[in-house]
C-alpha positions in Angstrom: 3.0 21.1 8.6 6.7 22.1 8.2 7.1 20.1 11.4 5.8 16.9 9.9 7.3 17.5 6.6 10.6 17.8 8.3 10.8 14.6 10.2 8.0 12.5 8.2 10.8 12.5 5.1 13.8 11.4 7.7 12.1 9.1 10.2 9.1 7.4 7.9 12.1 6.6 5.4 14.3 5.0 8.1 11.3 2.9 9.7 10.4 1.6 6.2 13.7 0.4 5.6 12.5 -1.8 8.9 9.3 -2.5 7.4 10.6 -4.1 4.4 12.7 -6.6 5.4 11.9 -9.7 3.3 12.6 -13.1 4.3 13.9 -16.1 2.2 12.0 -18.1 -0.2 12.0 -21.0 2.3 9.4 -19.5 4.7 6.2 -19.8 1.9 7.6 -22.3 -0.1 5.4 -25.0 2.3 2.1 -22.5 2.3 2.1 -21.9 -1.3 4.4 -23.6 -3.4 7.5 -21.6 -4.9 7.1 -17.7 -5.2 5.6 -16.3 -8.4 7.0 -13.7 -10.7 4.7 -11.5 -12.7 6.6 -9.6 -15.4 5.1 -6.9 -17.3 4.4 -8.5 -20.6 6.2 -5.3 -22.5 9.6 -6.2 -20.7 12.4 -7.0 -23.6 14.9 -10.1 -22.8 17.7 -7.8 -21.4 15.1 -6.2 -19.0 13.7 -9.4 -17.8 17.2 -10.1 -17.0 17.4 -7.4 -14.8 14.4 -7.6 -13.1 15.5 -11.5 -12.3 18.7 -9.8 -10.6 16.8 -7.3 -8.6 14.6 -10.0 -7.4 17.6 -12.2 -6.3 16.6 -14.9 -9.0 19.6 -14.8 -11.4 20.8 -18.7 -11.7 17.7 -20.4 -10.3 15.8 -22.2 -12.2 12.0 -21.5 -13.5 9.3 -23.6 -12.6 11.4 -25.3 -9.9 12.6 -22.3 -7.9 9.7 -19.9 -8.9 6.9 -19.5 -11.1 6.4 -16.7 -13.9 3.8 -15.4 -15.5 3.2 -12.5 -18.0 0.8 -9.7 -17.2 -0.7 -8.1 -20.3 -2.8 -5.2 -21.2 -5.6 -7.3 -21.0 -5.1 -8.4 -17.7 -5.2 -4.8 -16.5 -8.5 -4.3 -18.1 -9.8 -7.3 -16.5 -8.4 -7.1 -13.1 -8.5 -3.4 -12.5 -12.0 -2.9 -14.8 -9.9 0.1 -16.2 -6.9 1.0 -18.8 -6.2 0.3 -22.2 -5.1 -3.2 -23.3 -2.3 -1.9 -25.2 -0.9 -0.6 -22.2 2.8 -0.7 -21.8 3.2 -3.2 -19.1 6.8 -3.0 -17.6 6.5 -3.2 -13.7 6.9 -6.9 -12.0 6.3 -8.2 -9.0 7.3 -11.1 -6.7 4.8 -12.5 -4.5 5.5 -14.9 -1.4 2.3 -16.0 0.5 3.1 -16.6 4.3 1.1 -18.2 7.2 -2.3 -16.6 8.2 -2.4 -13.8 9.9 1.1 -12.4 9.3 -0.1 -9.6 7.2 0.6 -7.9 4.2 4.4 -6.4 3.6 5.7 -4.4 0.3 9.2 -3.6 -0.8 9.8 -1.4 -4.1 12.9 -2.2 -4.8 13.3 0.6 -7.6 11.4 3.5 -6.0 13.3 6.0 -8.4 11.2 4.0 -11.6 7.7 3.5 -9.6 6.9 7.0 -9.9 3.3 7.0 -8.9 2.6 4.3 -6.0 4.1 3.9 -2.6 4.7 1.0 -0.7 1.9 1.4 1.7 -0.2 2.6 -0.8 0.0 -0.9 -2.6 -0.3 -2.7 0.9 -3.4 -0.7 1.9 -4.9 -1.2 -2.0 -4.0 -5.1 -1.8 -6.0 -5.1 1.7 -8.6 -3.5 0.6 -8.8 -5.8 -2.3 -8.9 -8.7 -0.2 -5.1 -10.0 -0.5 -4.0 -11.4 2.6 -0.8 -12.8 4.3 1.3 -11.6 1.4 5.2 -10.4 0.8 5.7 -8.8 -2.5 8.9 -7.2 -4.2 8.2 -4.6 -6.9 10.5 -3.3 -9.6 10.8 -1.8 -12.9 13.5 -1.3 -15.4 12.4 2.3 -16.2 10.0 4.9 -14.9 6.5 3.7 -15.0 3.5 4.9 -12.8 3.2 0.8 -11.3 -0.2 0.0 -12.3 1.1 -3.0 -13.8 2.5 -4.6 -10.3 -0.9 -4.3 -8.7 -2.4 -6.3 -11.5 0.6 -9.0 -11.5 -0.7 -9.2 -7.4 -4.3 -9.8 -8.3 -3.4 -12.2 -11.4 -0.9 -14.2 -9.2 -3.4 -14.9 -6.7 -6.0 -16.0 -9.4 -3.8 -18.5 -10.6 -3.4 -20.0 -7.3 -7.0 -20.1 -7.1 -7.7 -17.3 -4.8 -11.0 -15.2 -5.9 -10.7 -11.8 -4.9 -13.9 -10.0 -5.0 -14.2 -7.8 -8.3 -16.1 -5.0 -6.1 -13.5 -4.6 -3.5 -10.7 -4.7 -6.4 -12.7 -2.0 -8.0 -12.6 0.0 -5.1 -9.1 -0.7 -4.2 -7.9 0.8 -7.9 -10.4 4.0 -6.9 -8.5 4.1 -3.6 -4.8 3.7 -5.3 -5.8 6.7 -7.8 -7.2 8.9 -5.6 -4.2 8.7 -3.2 -1.5 8.3 -6.1 -3.5 11.8 -7.7 -3.6 13.7 -4.6 0.1 13.2 -4.1 0.8 13.8 -7.6 -1.2 17.2 -7.3 0.6 18.2 -4.5 3.9 16.6 -5.3 5.9 20.0 -5.0 3.8 21.8 -2.5 6.4 22.2 0.4 4.1 21.2 3.3 2.9 17.9 1.8 4.0 14.8 2.4 2.3 11.7 0.6 3.0 9.2 3.8 0.8 11.6 5.6 -1.6 10.9 3.1 -1.4 7.3 3.2 -1.8 6.9 6.8 -4.9 9.2 6.7 -6.4 7.0 4.2 -5.6 3.7 6.7 -7.4 5.6 9.8 -10.1 6.7 7.6 -10.9 3.0 6.7 -10.1 1.9 10.3 -12.9 4.4 11.5 -15.3 3.4 9.1 -14.8 -0.1 10.1 -15.2 0.5 13.9 -18.6 2.5 13.2 -20.0 -0.6 11.3 -18.8 -2.7 14.1 -20.3 -0.7 16.9 -23.5 0.9 14.9 -24.4 -2.1 12.7 -24.8 0.4 9.8 -22.5 2.4 7.3 -21.8 5.7 8.2 -24.3 8.5 6.7 -22.8 11.1 4.1 -22.7 13.7 7.0 -20.5 11.1 9.2 -18.3 10.8 6.3 -17.6 14.2 5.9 -16.9 14.2 9.7 -14.9 11.1 9.6 -12.9 12.7 6.4 -12.6 16.0 8.2 -11.3 14.7 11.4 -8.4 12.6 9.6 -7.4 15.0 7.5 -7.0 17.4 10.4 -5.2 15.2 12.7 -2.5 14.8 9.7 -2.4 18.4 9.2 -3.7 18.0 5.7 -6.7 20.1 6.2 -5.5 23.3 4.5 -3.2 21.3 1.8 -6.0 19.5 0.0 -8.5 21.1 -2.3 -12.4 20.9 -2.2 -11.9 18.1 -5.3 -9.6 16.2 -3.4 -12.2 16.1 -0.4 -14.8 15.2 -2.1 -13.0 12.2 -4.1 -12.0 11.1 -0.3 -15.6 11.3 0.5 -16.9 9.2 -2.3 -14.0 6.5 -2.0 -15.2 6.2 1.7 -18.5 5.8 1.0 -17.7 3.1 -2.0 -15.7 1.4 0.6 -18.0 0.5 3.1 -20.4 -0.8 0.2 -18.1 -3.7 0.1 -17.5 -6.6 2.2 -14.5 -5.2 3.7 -16.2 -3.0 6.2 -17.7 -6.0 7.8 -14.6 -8.5 7.3 -12.8 -9.2 10.6 -9.8 -10.7 8.2 -10.0 -6.9 6.5 -9.4 -5.5 10.1 -6.6 -7.8 11.1 -4.9 -7.5 7.8 -4.9 -3.5 8.0 -4.4 -3.7 11.8 -1.1 -5.9 11.4 -0.1 -3.6 8.8 -0.5 -0.5 10.9 1.5 -2.6 14.0 4.3 -3.2 12.0 4.8 0.5 10.4 4.4 1.7 14.3 6.5 -0.6 15.6 9.2 0.5 13.0 8.8 3.9 13.7 8.9 3.6 17.1 12.2 1.8 17.4 13.8 5.0 15.8 15.8 7.1 18.4 15.2 11.0 17.7 18.7 11.9 19.7 20.5 10.3 16.6 18.4 12.2 13.9 20.3 15.6 13.3 17.1 18.0 13.0 16.9 21.3 14.0 13.6 21.3 15.9 12.0 21.2 19.7 12.5 17.9 20.6 10.1 18.0 23.2 7.3 18.9 20.6 8.6 16.1 18.2 8.4 13.3 20.8 5.1 14.3 21.5 4.0 14.1 18.1 5.7 11.2 17.4 4.7 9.4 20.1 0.9 10.0 19.0 1.6 8.9 15.7 3.5 5.4 16.6 0.5 4.6 19.2 -1.9 5.4 16.5 -0.4 2.6 14.1 0.0 0.1 17.2 -3.7 0.6 18.7 -5.4 0.1 14.9 -8.5 -1.8 15.8 -7.3 -2.7 19.2 
């Protein structure tokens, strides 16, 4: 696991820089109108100006170049089915919809301030909830957990008349909480890396979708337990997660496969697109240019297997 820890932190970070390249407004205006900015409603005027600058909107005209909505604690409760209506909503997002089949991409512009949720966790939760073909940037002016951003994404789609399934949104929130919770519990463990957990959950969802397609039925509890065990072992997480963590993953898997995502080709396509994008990005990394004191033959074989899994998701 120490081996994975050494290179995941270096290589995936490099690869995700490639993934999170967000094109200009012009690509999406013809498809969805101007981009949607969802402010956290608790921002003060100075913080709103900071958000505008982070998103490259300073000097642009609201309602002409972009639309803006505010995300409140009531929205948090409505869209996520949990939380406090008096929550301090600070994280903000800008959403640009794009051509069908392009996939979901997320870029966290203030990674030091979004303390609980990774870009991959946002993307996979969005796909679980039914969001498709969206470019999303997330930012906050101070340290926050980041849930307001997901609420803003859902509210923006609702404003555009896209009705997301409440059951899928609830399972997406469960997914986000479990992934973020496990990552928080193990944050100070020297052998843990949250990106490995993110990819393990993606693989678990893929296995459940493949199982349904091949058998026409959802997995049994015993089959779920085997899937969870296999993906944790594949990502060298089996000795790090506690019994409670594993039970939570099994519970999520059971709830996930009871939503229509399990039989949705659109879900499969969106998750496949995300996996292929990650695979292509990390596959372009030149290991010889990374200064690591490790056996490069071992790393090359291990890294190739990870790249090919991402590229081959659902293929």
